N, C-alpha and C positions, 0 to 999 in steps of 0.2 A: 396663869398671869394674864391680865387684860391690859392692853395698851390703848389709851384713849387720847393721846396727845393730839391736839388740833394740828392739821397739816395740809399743805398745799403742794401740788406738783406744778412747776412752771415749765411749760412746753411751748413748742412752736411748730409751724408747718415745715420749716427747714432751718439748717444752720444759717447763722448770720442775721437772724431776725431780731436779736437783742435779748436772748434768754439770760445771759450772764449779767447784763446791766440791770434787768428787771429783778432777777432773783437776788442778786447781791444788794441792790437798793432796798428791796423789801426786807431782807434780813437786817440790814442796818437801821432802817426806819422803825421796824418793830423793836429792835434792841434799844433804840433811843427812847422808846416808850416805857422802858424798864422791864421788858419781857426777856426771859431766858429763851433764846432762839437756837434751835438745833439745825445746823446746816448739812445738807447732803447733796451729792452729785451722782446722777445716773451715769454709768459707764466707767472706763478706766482712767479718765483724765486726772492728772495731778495738779494742774495749774489753777483751775477754777476754785477748787477747795481752799487754796491759799487765800484768795480774795474773800471767800465765805468766812474763813477763820478770822480775818481782819475785821469783817463786818460784825461778827457775833462774839468774838472772844472765846470761841470754842473750836475744837478740832473739826475741820471739814472732813466728812466721811463719804466714801464711795459706796454706791449700791450697784453692783455689777452682776447681773444674773448669769452672764456667760462665765466669768471668772470664778464666781462663788456658788453658782447654782440658784435657781429661783427659790429653793427652800430656805436659803439663808438670808434672803432680802428682808423679810419682816423681823427676824431675830437681830440682825445687824442694825436695822433701823431702831428697834426698841432699845438696843444697847446705847446707841449714840444719843437718842432722844430722852433717855431716862432723866426724870426730874425737870424737864423743860416745859415751858408754857406753850410753845409753838414750834413746829418744824416746817422748814421750807426746803423742797427738793428740786434742784435744777435738773432739767432733762438733758438729753443728748440728741444731737442732730434733729431730724423731724420727729414728731410725736410717734409715728408708727415705724420708724427706721430702727433696725436692730442688726444683729450679726448677719453677715451676708449669707443668704441661702438657708437661714435658720428660722424663717417665719418671724414671729414676734419676739423671739428670744433676745434678751438684753435691750429691748426697746423701752422708751419712756412709758409707752402705753402698758406694757407688761408690768413694770414696776408700780405704776399707778393702780393697776388692778390688784396686785398683790397687797399693796398698802391700803386699799380701799379709800383712796384719797381723791378728792376732786382736782381736776386739771384746770389751770388758767392758761389759755392760749395767747401767746405773744405774737402779734401779727405785724409784720413790716408793711405799713400802709402807705409808704412813700410814693408808690407808683400805681395806686388804685383808689377807687371810690366805691361805687355800688357793687363791684365785683367782690368786695370783701365779704358780703353776706353769703355768696355762693361758696367761697373758700371756707368760711367758718361752718356753714351748714354741712359741707362735706366731711370735715374733720369731726364734727360733733356726732354725726350719724353713722360714721364708718363702722365703729364697733360699739354696740349698745352697752357693753360692760364698762366702757370708758366714759366717765362722767365729766364732760366739759362744762364747768360751772361758771365760766366767765371769760371775757376777752380783755386783753390790754392792747390798745392800739399804739404802736411805736412809730417814731419818725413821722409824726403828723406835721403837715406843713403850715397850717394856718387855722384860725377859728372856723372859716368856711369849710375847709377840708374836713375838720373834725365833725362839723354839723352834718355833712354829707355821709360820712362814715357811720355816724350814729343813726341817722335816718334809715340807711340801708340795713343796719343790723336790728332795727326794731322788730322786724317780722321773723327774725331767726330764732327767737326764744332763748338766745344766749346773751346775758346782760353784759354791757360794757362796764368794766370795773376800773378802767383807767385809760388815759390818752396822754402820751408823752411826746413832746415836741423834739425836733432834732436838736441835739445838744453835744457838739464836738468836745466840750470840756469833760465829758464823762468817758470819752473813748480811752481805751488802754492800748499801749503800743504792742504790736505783734512782730514776730519774726518767723524763722523757718519752721518752728513747731507750734505756733500759736501765740497766745499772750505771753508777755514777759512776766516771769514769776514775781510775786510780792517781795521775796527776799532780795531781789536785784534792784528794786526801786521803792524801798520802804516808804520814804516820805511822800513821793509822788503817788504811790498806791493808796496811802491814807487819804490824800486829797481826792483821788478818784472815787474812792468808796463814799466819802462824804458827799461828793457831787451826785453820785448815784442815788444816795438816800434822799437828798434834797429834791432831785427830779421826781422820784417816786412819791414823796410827800405831796408835791405840788400837783401831780397828775393822776394819782390813784386814790381810790376810796378805800383807805386802810380799814375802816370799820366794816365795810361790806366784805373785804377780803378776809378779815378775821372771822366774821360770821360764817363765811363759806368754809374756812378751815375747821371750824367747830362742828361742821356737818360731816366730817370724815367718819367712816365706820370704825367700830372697835376691832382691834386685832387681838386674837387669843394666841397663847403660846408664850414660852419663856424667852426672855431677851438673851442674846448671845452673851456668853461669859468666857473671857479668855482663860481663866483658871480652870473652869469646867471643861473647856475645849481641849486644853493641854492634858488634863488628867485623864480624859477618856480616849485620847488619841494614841494610836501606836506610835512608836518613835521612828517608824519607817526604817528600822534596823533589822539586821539578820538575827536569826535565832540566838546566835552566840552572844548578842548584845542584850540579852534578856534581863529580867529582874535580879538574877543572881550575880550579875557582873557590875563592876564599878560604873560603867557608862549609864546605867539606868538608876543606880542607887543614889546618884547625886542630884539629878535634875528632874523637874516636872512635878515634884511632890514636896512642896514646902513643908518643913516641919518633920521630915522623915529621917532626920539624923544627918542631913547634908553638912559637911564640915565647912564649906565656903560657897559663896556665890561667884560664878565666873563673871568677869567683867567684859562686856561686849561693847566695843567702840563703834558707833554708828556715824558715818560721814554726814555732815550737814553743811550749813553755810550757803552762799549764793550759787555755788557750782553744783551742789548736790541737794536739790529741793524735792525730789520725787520719792515719796515714801507714804505708804498707807499706815494710818495711826495704829491699826490693829497689829502690825508687825512688832512694834516695840512693846505693846501690851502682851502679846504672846510670849516674847522673849522673857519679859519680867515674870509672867505667870509660870514659865518653865524654870524659874529660879535664878535668872541672870540679873546682873546690875547693868543697866543700859546707860552709857555715857556718850554724849554727842561731841564730836570734834569737827573742826573746820579745816579742810585741807588747804584753803587759801591763806589761813592765818597761823594755824598751830604748827610749830616746827617739830613736835614730838607727839607720839600717840599718848593717850591718857595713861597714867601710871597703872601698872598691873593689868594691861590689856591682855585678855585671853583669846579674843576673836574679833573679827572685823566684819561689819556689814557696810558695803558701799553701794548705795542704790543709784537711782537715775538722776538726771539733771542735765546741765549744759556745760560740761567740761570743755567743749570746743570753743565756748565763748571766753573761757578763762585759761586757755592753754599756756599763755606766757607766764601767768602768775603761778599756776600749778607747777609748771616746769621749774620756775625760779625757786620754789620751796624745796630745795634739794634735801635738807635734813629730814623732812617728813617723807619724801619719796624713798629715801634710804631706809627709814624706820619701817615703812610698810613692806618694802622688799625683804628686810631682815626678818620681820615677823612671819611673812609667808614662807621663807626658806626654813625657818625654825619649826614650821609645821602648824602654826596657828590657823585655825579655821577661818576662811575668808569667803564670804558670799557677796558676789558682785553682779549687779544688773545694769546693763546698757552703759550708762555713764561710768559706772564702776569698772566695766570691762575695758573701756577706753583708757581709764586712769591706770589700770594694771598693765596695759600694753607697753611695748618698748618705746614707742613714740606716738604722738598725736599731731598730725599736720607738721611733721618734721621736728617737733619739740620733744625732748626726752621726758618720758613719764616714769613710772615705777619700775618697769622692766621685769615684772613678775612673769609675764607671758611673752613668749617668743612670737610676737605679732606686732603689726603696725596698724595705726588707725588714721583715717583721714575723712574730711568732709566730702559729701557727695551731693550732686544735684537731685538725685532720685530720692523720693520719700518712700520709706518702707513702713507700712502701716497695716495693722490687722490683728484679729484674734488668731490664736494658734492652739491646736491640740498637740500636746507634746508628751513624749515618753523619755524618762531618764535612760541614757545610753550606758552610763558608767556609774559605779558606786561613788558617792561623794558625801561631803559633810551635810548635804541637804536631804539626800534620798538614795535608796539603793536602785540599781539598774532595774528597769521595768516599771518603776513608779510613774503613773500617769498624772499629768497636771494640765490645766489650761492656762494660757498666758496671753500676753499682748506685746506686739512689737510697734515701736514708734520712734523712728530716727532717720536722720539724713547723713549718716556716716557709714563707712565701710571698714571692717577689720579684715586684714589679710595675714595669714589664712583665716577663713571663717570658722575653723574648728581645729582643735588640737588632736594629738594622738589618741587621747581619751576625750571624746566630745561630751558635752553636757546633756544636750537634748537631741532627740530625733523628732522632726516636724514633718507632718504629712502635706500641709498646704501652705502657700500656694503651689509648692512643688516639694516632693520628698527630698529631704536633706538632713544632714546633721550639722549642729552648730554649737559653739561655745567650747569651753575648756574645763577639764577636771585634771588637776595636777596637785599631788600631795593633799594639802588641806584646802586648796582653792577650788571654788566653783564660780566660774565667770561666764556670763551669757548675755545676749541681747534681750532675752525674754523677761518681761515683767510678770510676776506672779502675785497672787493675793493669798497670803498664808492662812487666812481664815478658812479657806476651802480645804486646807490640808495642815492642820495645826501640828501634826507630827513632824513637819519640816522644822518648825521652831524648836520642838523638843529635841530632835536629833542634833540640831546645830548646837544647842546648849550642852548636850551630853558630850559632843566632840570637844567643846571648849574646856570641859572638865578633864578630859583625858589626853589632850594634846600635849 
């Protein structure tokens, strides 16, 4: 299979240069032209893809070479971009910044090279003029395998300022494809973990995306950007397929859970005589917005029926729930409302006590705790959670310490932590993961059918996790 979808990677010299504004504005502007635009984000971030989805009407998808491995970047891209007219990939941090101490791993530059995609460099020009040429020259020449195909100047102060910047860049050999003026109306509010998610400010987010599109239309040469995107190289190889990934993956189970037993006979192989599909309830709504699109796709491919519920609004779990997935988000911002929904808290606790498989990440961990900032939560875990001033952030190499509904002890996975909360104790009698860095420790909780941890993981890297979880939902 050959993928030839036109594509651009939107990068910058550093964070805060305006990548999200430009990338989201481009997505929306091209979509307004009637194009089917595939949105992607380099790295583990969940929030930017929400704005991308709003701009394009398609699921925002992450391309993270650390969590999934470089070998899955092109297949995951091809999966998301299938049938699209154009793809826009927003980078992470600075163009060449990646996983700490890992060289180019997980950098925007690495993803651009894997995708054979031209890079558009967004430069914050607010405090420079002629120096912009030296900056762009350095980024364009640093790695000859990275093709910097153009520059978009952001936060330009005036016509004269733009003229000086363009004159300086004339000799760089890198064309200026846009110049955007300072525009506070396109700013999106931030708080302790970055931008406020779309789900929490839907109407305002729609207005912000429209403003981004308008700014990009005014200041960028969309025809030149489209032509640059069409110059991306062809990608060979099959697109990632959730059904194929599940079918070929081991279930991460012990030998006794093999094909001859009920656990494997029911899931992961649609059409093989399964009597029913387990119903898996996935937390959503404003408090639980962090989820990779591939997780639900893998669960479905493994034979499950995925149903979304909102812990802020729904007082009961969906009828017939066999298992729960409670991902990341901002429960700390909604602790009063989550606590006030006592019927649902009780329903979640009863499901967990009854042995229903529960997979909880970060926000889910807080929600399952006894209390959050002094307010009662589900009480599934004998732990308390609270806000903290310190930011915990970074990639993690992890190994499963205990057998759980997700994996057997010894299973290795890569994950990401991103929170300003603390759970005490940090691990239960049966911890979820052992982590080597930044210091050796165990963390998380495995208890009966519950797996709860701060660690965010990407199941496309280990589809057997989804298969095992569905199997456990059938047998619980």
